[in-house]
C-alpha positions in Angstrom: -56.5 89.4 -47.8 -53.0 87.8 -47.9 -52.0 85.9 -51.0 -48.9 83.8 -51.6 -47.5 83.2 -55.1 -46.8 79.5 -55.7 -43.7 78.8 -57.7 -44.5 75.9 -60.1 -41.4 75.6 -62.3 -40.0 72.7 -60.3 -43.3 70.9 -59.9 -45.2 68.4 -62.0 -49.0 69.1 -62.0 -51.4 66.5 -63.3 -55.1 67.0 -64.0 -57.3 64.7 -61.8 -60.7 66.4 -62.1 -62.1 68.0 -65.2 -63.2 71.7 -65.1 -66.6 72.2 -63.7 -68.5 75.4 -62.7 -67.8 76.6 -59.2 -71.1 76.7 -57.3 -71.5 79.8 -55.0 -74.8 78.7 -53.4 -75.6 74.9 -53.3 -79.3 75.6 -52.5 -79.9 77.7 -55.6 -77.2 76.4 -57.8 -75.8 79.9 -58.4 -72.4 79.8 -60.2 -69.6 81.8 -58.6 -68.4 84.9 -60.5 -65.1 86.8 -60.4 -65.7 89.9 -58.3 -63.8 92.1 -60.7 -64.6 90.9 -64.2 -67.9 89.1 -63.5 -66.6 86.1 -65.4 -67.9 82.6 -64.3 -65.4 80.6 -62.2 -64.5 77.0 -62.7 -62.8 74.5 -60.4 -60.3 71.7 -61.3 -58.6 69.0 -59.3 -54.9 68.5 -59.7 -52.1 66.5 -58.0 -49.2 68.8 -57.3 -45.9 66.9 -57.2 -42.6 68.5 -56.0 -39.5 67.1 -54.3 -41.0 63.6 -54.0 -44.1 64.8 -52.2 -47.6 65.2 -53.6 -50.8 67.0 -52.7 -54.3 66.8 -54.1 -55.7 70.4 -54.5 -58.7 72.1 -56.0 -57.9 75.2 -58.0 -60.3 78.0 -59.1 -59.8 79.4 -62.6 -61.8 81.9 -64.7 -63.9 80.2 -67.4 -62.0 82.0 -70.1 -58.7 80.6 -68.8 -59.7 76.9 -69.3 -57.8 75.7 -72.4 -59.2 73.2 -74.9 -57.5 69.8 -75.0 -57.2 69.1 -71.3 -57.0 65.3 -70.6 -57.4 63.7 -67.2 -54.1 62.4 -66.0 -52.1 64.7 -68.2 -49.7 67.4 -67.1 -51.0 70.9 -66.9 -49.6 74.4 -66.3 -51.2 76.8 -63.8 -49.9 80.3 -64.7 -50.3 82.8 -61.9 -51.0 80.2 -59.2 -51.6 81.8 -55.8 -52.5 80.4 -52.4 -54.8 82.3 -50.1 -55.2 81.1 -46.4 -58.8 81.4 -45.1 -60.7 80.8 -41.9 -64.3 81.0 -40.8 -66.7 80.0 -38.1 -69.6 77.7 -39.2 -72.2 76.4 -36.7 -69.9 77.4 -33.8 -66.9 75.5 -35.2 -63.8 77.3 -36.5 -62.7 76.1 -40.0 -59.6 77.0 -41.9 -57.8 76.0 -45.1 -56.0 77.3 -48.2 -57.8 78.4 -51.4 -55.9 78.1 -54.7 -56.5 80.2 -57.7 -54.7 80.4 -61.1 -55.1 82.7 -64.1 -55.5 79.7 -66.4 -55.1 76.0 -66.9 -53.3 74.8 -70.0 -51.9 71.5 -71.3 -48.2 71.0 -70.5 -45.5 68.4 -71.2 -44.1 65.8 -68.8 -40.7 67.0 -67.5 -37.7 65.5 -69.1 -36.1 62.7 -67.1 -32.4 63.1 -66.6 -30.2 60.1 -67.2 -32.8 58.4 -69.3 -31.5 56.1 -72.1 -32.0 57.3 -75.6 
């Protein structure tokens, strides 16, 4: 499956939804696990801001990669962020999108504003 590395150094990423377990099966409540490590997966919501444009995205991270001290509305870092295009057919309708995954989510600092008065 094709993956695309997302360069985040020029972006501001703000946490909009607290980490919660990623549900694999809504009927049974089964939690999704990493195929390689077997570790439980979590989802977070972020707003990704770069070059004056913003996008709300959901990002999957391993449970062990969720740092303490995350605060809604605060900047975060998403090391190893990748985008993976997907498509499927459900009830005869074709669906497609982009799934995002990061190695971790950690607190970050707001970027310095150039030209700000001291």
